[in-house]
C-alpha positions as CSV (number, residue, x, y, z in Angstrom):
1,M,68.1,9.4,-4.3
2,K,66.5,9.9,-7.7
3,I,63.9,7.2,-7.7
4,K,61.0,6.9,-10.2
5,T,57.5,7.4,-9.1
6,I,54.9,4.7,-9.0
7,E,53.5,6.0,-12.3
8,E,56.9,5.8,-13.9
9,C,57.5,2.3,-12.5
10,F,54.2,1.0,-13.9
11,P,53.3,3.4,-16.7
12,K,50.5,1.2,-18.2
13,L,48.9,0.2,-14.9
14,K,46.4,1.9,-12.8
15,K,46.9,2.7,-9.1
16,P,46.5,0.9,-6.7
17,I,49.0,-1.7,-8.1
18,I,47.7,-5.1,-7.1
19,I,50.0,-8.1,-7.3
20,A,48.6,-11.6,-6.6
21,G,49.6,-15.2,-6.9
22,P,50.6,-18.2,-4.7
23,C,53.1,-18.1,-2.0
24,S,54.9,-20.9,-3.8
25,A,54.8,-22.2,-7.4
26,E,54.1,-25.8,-6.7
27,T,53.1,-27.4,-10.1
28,E,52.6,-26.0,-13.6
29,D,48.9,-26.8,-13.4
30,Q,48.5,-24.9,-10.0
31,V,50.4,-21.9,-11.4
32,M,48.4,-21.7,-14.6
33,Q,45.0,-22.3,-13.1
34,T,45.7,-19.6,-10.5
35,A,46.9,-17.2,-13.1
36,R,43.9,-17.7,-15.3
37,E,41.5,-17.0,-12.5
38,I,43.5,-14.0,-11.3
39,K,43.5,-12.6,-14.9
40,E,39.7,-12.3,-14.6
41,I,40.0,-9.9,-11.7
42,P,40.3,-6.4,-13.3
43,N,42.3,-4.8,-10.5
44,V,45.2,-7.4,-10.7
45,Q,48.0,-6.6,-13.1
46,I,50.9,-8.6,-11.9
47,F,51.3,-12.4,-11.0
48,R,53.7,-13.4,-8.2
49,A,54.9,-16.8,-7.2
50,G,57.7,-18.0,-5.0
51,I,60.3,-20.0,-6.9
52,W,62.9,-20.1,-4.2
53,K,61.6,-20.2,-0.6
54,P,64.0,-19.3,2.2
55,R,63.0,-21.5,5.2
56,T,64.0,-21.3,8.8
57,R,64.8,-25.0,9.0
58,P,66.2,-27.6,6.6
59,N,64.1,-30.4,5.0
60,S,61.2,-28.0,4.5
61,F,59.8,-27.2,1.0
62,E,62.3,-24.6,-0.4
63,G,60.6,-24.0,-3.7
64,V,60.7,-25.8,-7.1
65,G,63.7,-23.7,-8.3
66,E,64.6,-23.1,-11.9
67,K,62.1,-25.6,-13.3
68,G,59.3,-23.2,-12.2
69,L,60.5,-20.3,-14.3
70,P,59.2,-21.6,-17.6
71,W,55.8,-21.8,-15.9
72,L,55.9,-18.1,-15.4
73,Q,57.0,-17.5,-19.0
74,R,53.8,-19.4,-19.9
75,V,51.7,-17.3,-17.5
76,K,53.0,-14.1,-19.2
77,E,52.4,-15.5,-22.7
78,E,48.9,-16.8,-22.1
79,T,47.4,-14.2,-19.7
80,G,49.5,-11.0,-20.4
81,L,50.1,-10.6,-16.7
82,Q,53.5,-9.3,-15.7
83,T,55.5,-11.7,-13.5
84,A,57.3,-11.2,-10.2
85,I,59.5,-13.5,-8.1
86,E,61.7,-13.3,-5.0
87,I,65.5,-13.5,-5.5
88,A,68.1,-14.0,-2.7
89,N,71.5,-14.2,-4.5
90,A,73.3,-13.4,-7.8
91,K,72.4,-16.8,-9.3
92,H,68.7,-16.1,-8.8
93,V,69.1,-12.8,-10.5
94,E,70.8,-14.4,-13.5
95,L,68.1,-17.0,-13.9
96,A,65.3,-14.5,-13.5
97,L,66.7,-12.3,-16.2
98,K,67.3,-15.3,-18.5
99,Y,63.6,-16.3,-18.2
100,G,62.3,-12.8,-18.7
101,I,60.8,-12.1,-15.3
102,D,59.5,-8.6,-15.1
103,I,59.9,-7.7,-11.5
104,L,62.2,-9.0,-8.8
105,W,61.8,-8.7,-5.0
106,I,64.2,-9.0,-2.2
107,G,62.7,-10.7,0.8
108,A,62.8,-9.7,4.4
109,R,65.3,-12.4,5.3
110,T,67.7,-11.1,2.6
111,T,67.2,-7.4,3.4
112,V,68.7,-8.0,6.9
113,S,72.1,-8.9,5.3
114,P,74.0,-6.0,3.6
115,F,76.4,-8.6,2.1
116,A,73.5,-10.5,0.4
117,V,71.9,-7.2,-0.8
118,Q,75.3,-6.0,-2.2
119,E,75.7,-9.3,-4.1
120,I,72.3,-8.8,-5.7
121,A,73.1,-5.2,-6.4
122,D,76.3,-6.2,-8.2
123,A,74.4,-8.7,-10.3
124,L,71.8,-6.1,-11.3
125,K,74.3,-3.6,-12.6
126,G,73.6,-2.8,-16.3
127,T,70.0,-3.8,-16.1
128,D,66.8,-1.7,-15.9
129,I,64.6,-4.2,-14.1
130,R,62.1,-3.1,-11.4
131,V,63.1,-4.2,-7.9
132,M,60.9,-4.4,-4.9
133,I,62.5,-4.5,-1.4
134,K,60.7,-5.8,1.6
135,N,61.4,-4.4,5.0
136,P,63.8,-6.4,7.2
137,L,62.5,-8.9,9.7
138,N,63.3,-6.6,12.6
139,A,62.0,-3.1,13.0
140,D,65.1,-1.4,11.7
141,L,64.5,1.5,9.3
142,S,68.2,1.9,8.6
143,L,68.5,-1.6,7.3
144,W,65.6,-1.1,4.9
145,L,66.9,2.2,3.7
146,G,70.4,0.8,3.3
147,A,69.1,-2.0,1.1
148,I,67.3,0.6,-1.1
149,E,70.4,2.7,-1.3
150,R,72.6,-0.3,-2.4
151,I,70.2,-1.3,-5.2
152,H,69.9,2.4,-6.3
153,Q,73.7,2.7,-6.4
154,A,73.8,-0.3,-8.8
155,G,71.9,2.0,-11.3
156,I,68.4,0.8,-10.6
157,D,65.9,3.7,-10.2
158,R,62.7,1.7,-10.5
159,I,62.6,0.6,-6.8
160,I,59.4,-0.2,-4.9
161,A,59.4,-0.7,-1.1
162,I,57.2,-3.5,0.3
163,H,55.9,-3.2,3.9
164,R,55.4,-6.7,5.2
165,G,55.5,-6.1,9.0
166,F,58.1,-6.9,11.6
167,S,58.9,-9.9,13.8
168,I,58.2,-9.1,17.4
169,E,58.6,-11.4,20.4
170,G,55.5,-12.6,22.1
171,T,51.9,-13.3,21.1
172,H,50.2,-10.7,19.0
173,K,47.2,-10.3,16.8
174,Y,49.2,-10.4,13.6
175,R,51.9,-12.7,12.3
176,N,54.2,-9.7,11.8
177,A,53.5,-6.4,13.6
178,P,52.7,-3.6,11.1
179,V,54.5,-0.8,13.1
180,W,53.0,1.6,10.6
181,K,55.3,4.5,11.8
182,I,58.3,2.9,10.1
183,P,57.0,2.8,6.5
184,I,55.5,6.3,7.1
185,E,59.0,7.6,8.1
186,L,60.6,5.9,5.1
187,K,58.1,7.7,2.8
188,Q,58.9,11.0,4.6
189,R,62.7,10.4,4.0
190,V,62.3,9.3,0.4
191,P,59.0,11.0,-0.8
192,N,59.0,9.7,-4.4
193,L,59.6,6.1,-3.3
194,P,56.7,3.9,-4.4
195,M,55.4,1.6,-1.5
196,I,53.1,-1.3,-1.5
197,C,51.8,-3.4,1.4
198,D,52.1,-7.2,1.9
199,P,49.0,-7.8,4.1
200,S,49.4,-11.6,3.8
201,H,52.6,-11.6,5.8
202,I,51.4,-9.0,8.2
203,A,48.2,-10.9,8.8
204,G,49.2,-14.5,8.9
205,K,45.5,-15.2,8.7
206,R,43.3,-14.6,5.6
207,A,40.5,-13.1,7.7
208,L,42.6,-10.1,8.5
209,I,43.9,-9.3,5.0
210,A,41.0,-7.0,3.9
211,N,41.4,-4.7,7.0
212,I,45.2,-4.4,6.6
213,T,44.9,-3.7,2.9
214,Q,42.4,-0.9,3.6
215,K,44.7,0.6,6.2
216,A,47.6,0.6,3.8
217,L,45.5,2.4,1.2
218,D,44.2,4.9,3.8
219,I,47.8,6.0,4.5
220,D,48.4,6.4,0.7
221,M,50.4,3.2,0.0
222,D,50.4,2.5,-3.8
223,G,49.0,-1.0,-3.7
224,A,49.3,-4.5,-2.3
225,I,50.8,-7.9,-2.9
226,I,48.4,-10.5,-1.8
227,E,49.1,-14.3,-1.7
228,T,46.4,-16.0,-3.8
229,H,46.0,-19.8,-4.3
230,I,43.3,-21.9,-6.0
231,T,43.2,-24.2,-3.0
232,P,44.8,-22.4,0.0
233,E,44.1,-25.2,2.4
234,T,46.4,-27.5,0.5
235,A,49.1,-25.0,-0.2
236,W,52.7,-26.3,0.4
237,S,53.6,-23.1,2.3
238,D,51.8,-20.4,4.3
239,A,48.4,-22.0,3.8
240,A,46.6,-19.9,6.5
241,Q,47.4,-16.5,4.9
242,Q,46.4,-17.2,1.3
243,V,43.1,-16.5,-0.3
244,T,41.3,-17.9,-3.3
245,P,40.9,-15.7,-6.4
246,T,37.2,-15.4,-5.6
247,E,38.0,-14.2,-2.1
248,L,40.6,-11.8,-3.6
249,K,38.0,-10.3,-6.0
250,K,35.7,-9.7,-3.0
251,I,38.4,-8.1,-0.9
252,L,39.4,-5.7,-3.8
253,G,35.7,-5.0,-4.5
254,N,35.0,-3.9,-1.0
255,L,38.0,-1.5,-0.6
256,S,37.5,2.2,-0.4
257,Y,39.9,4.1,-2.7
258,R,40.7,7.5,-1.5
259,S,42.7,10.4,-3.1
260,Q,45.2,12.8,-1.6
261,S,43.2,15.8,-2.4
262,C,39.7,17.0,-3.2
263,H,38.6,20.0,-5.3
264,D,35.6,20.8,-3.2
265,K,36.1,24.4,-2.0
266,E,34.1,24.1,1.1
267,F,36.0,20.9,2.1
268,E,39.3,22.6,1.4
269,N,38.4,25.6,3.6
270,E,37.3,23.3,6.4
271,L,40.5,21.4,6.2
272,E,42.6,24.6,6.3
273,V,40.9,25.7,9.5
274,L,41.5,22.4,11.1
275,R,45.1,22.3,10.0
276,D,45.6,25.8,11.5
277,Q,44.3,24.4,14.8
278,I,46.8,21.5,14.6
279,D,49.6,24.0,13.8
280,R,48.8,26.1,16.9
281,A,48.5,23.0,19.1
282,D,51.8,21.7,17.8
283,Q,53.5,25.1,18.5
284,E,52.2,25.0,22.1
285,L,53.3,21.4,22.4
286,I,56.9,22.2,21.3
287,E,57.1,25.1,23.7
288,L,55.9,22.9,26.6
289,L,58.4,20.2,25.7
290,A,61.2,22.8,25.7
291,Q,59.9,24.0,29.1
292,R,59.9,20.4,30.4
293,Q,63.5,19.9,29.2
294,N,64.6,23.0,31.2
295,I,63.0,21.6,34.3
296,V,64.7,18.2,33.6
297,A,68.1,20.1,33.6
298,D,67.3,21.7,36.9
299,I,66.4,18.3,38.3
300,A,69.7,16.9,37.1
301,R,71.6,19.7,38.9
302,A,69.7,19.1,42.1
303,K,70.3,15.3,41.9
304,L,74.0,15.9,41.2
305,K,74.3,18.2,44.2
306,N,72.7,15.5,46.4
307,N,74.5,12.5,44.8
308,V,71.3,10.9,43.5
309,T,71.1,8.7,40.3
310,A,69.6,10.0,37.1
311,L,67.2,7.1,36.7
312,Q,64.8,6.3,39.6
313,V,62.6,3.4,38.6
314,T,60.1,3.8,41.4
315,R,59.5,7.4,40.4
316,V,59.0,6.5,36.8
317,N,56.5,3.8,37.6
318,E,54.5,6.2,39.8
319,M,54.6,8.9,37.1
320,M,53.5,6.6,34.4
321,K,50.5,5.3,36.5
322,K,49.3,8.9,36.8
323,R,50.0,9.6,33.1
324,F,47.9,6.6,32.1
325,E,45.1,7.6,34.3
326,K,45.1,11.2,33.0
327,G,45.4,10.0,29.4
328,E,42.4,7.6,29.7
329,S,40.3,10.3,31.3
330,V,40.7,12.4,28.1
331,G,40.3,9.5,25.7
332,L,43.9,8.6,25.0
333,S,44.9,4.9,25.1
334,R,47.6,3.5,27.4
335,E,49.5,2.4,24.3
336,Y,49.6,6.0,22.9
337,I,50.7,7.5,26.2
338,K,53.4,4.9,26.7
339,E,54.8,5.4,23.2
340,I,55.0,9.2,23.8
341,Y,56.5,9.0,27.3
342,D,59.0,6.3,26.3
343,T,60.5,8.9,24.0
344,I,60.2,11.8,26.4
345,H,61.6,9.8,29.4
346,T,64.5,8.4,27.4
347,K,65.5,12.0,26.4
348,S,65.1,13.1,30.0
349,V,67.5,10.5,31.3
350,K,70.0,11.2,28.6
351,T,69.8,14.9,29.4
352,Q,70.4,14.3,33.1
353,I,73.4,11.9,32.4
354,N,75.0,14.4,30.1
355,I,74.7,17.2,32.6
356,M,76.2,14.9,35.3
357,E,79.1,13.9,33.0
358,E,79.8,17.5,32.1
359,K,80.0,18.4,35.7
360,K,82.3,15.5,36.4
361,D,84.6,16.5,33.6
362,E,84.8,20.1,34.9
363,E,85.8,18.8,38.3
364,N,88.5,16.5,36.9
365,K,90.2,19.3,34.9
């Protein structure tokens, strides 16, 4: 995909791109007062506000709708801030274009539906508007990538991915689990793709927003979209995760902005030595994994000969207990060891099953 870089998407703005504004546009006064205070924060270049709010259950506040769009026109005229809203269908696209909205975003609930994304893509044909696409609710890279591809096929090349975390069952620290490996993999697949973070939706609590924003910048995301409200405690939606403009200014002022490279020769030499060590360690690791797979194949043949199943849960539990103990003894967390061995063991079981099926096929010929 030929997608424009972050500099091409925002040619007059400085990185990191910071987008701020209320979760929902509630009243004209609330929108204007928030925008005026945000305008005074040098790092913020774009004003966001929810006009239509997809809600899980009916009879909840679902946004003010079209009547809020003139408010954003006024924001743009009075403050010079660019404007961004969420759209979920073709009618939303039509109205957003009619009122001169600068940037559209597709929300997580919409990204999960290829039909909805395609409807939006069809409505966007012939335009050159910037489109931001949030990751789907569930941790599915293919759905996220598919939504990006559909919008791109409509002729839009100014596309920005938004990482807003994923819904995961159970009680967790965050409202939506970051699962950082998924946005990182997306960037690896589409290197030029601009990506910003939505720390508000990951956090669910304003106290966590600063740390998440810093983490996003540390892995070279291009900016952040942060929900900002003049009186968050009275907000009509997502009150707990919104910050005041004053709090936003403090968050942005305390961030560390890092670059991808450094022109210090001594540093570059040190980094090159360390990278050589990583390369050698990875080479040994790959050779050990290949050796392990050969042993797995031998185990499969031995099991087949003695009519034993590929998966033995008791053995797996015993093995993982030992791996956790060994990992902890050398400073590796249980979570890290589990993630690695989940992948390794899944591959091992598949290998054993394949060998057993191949043998069965040979016997049936």
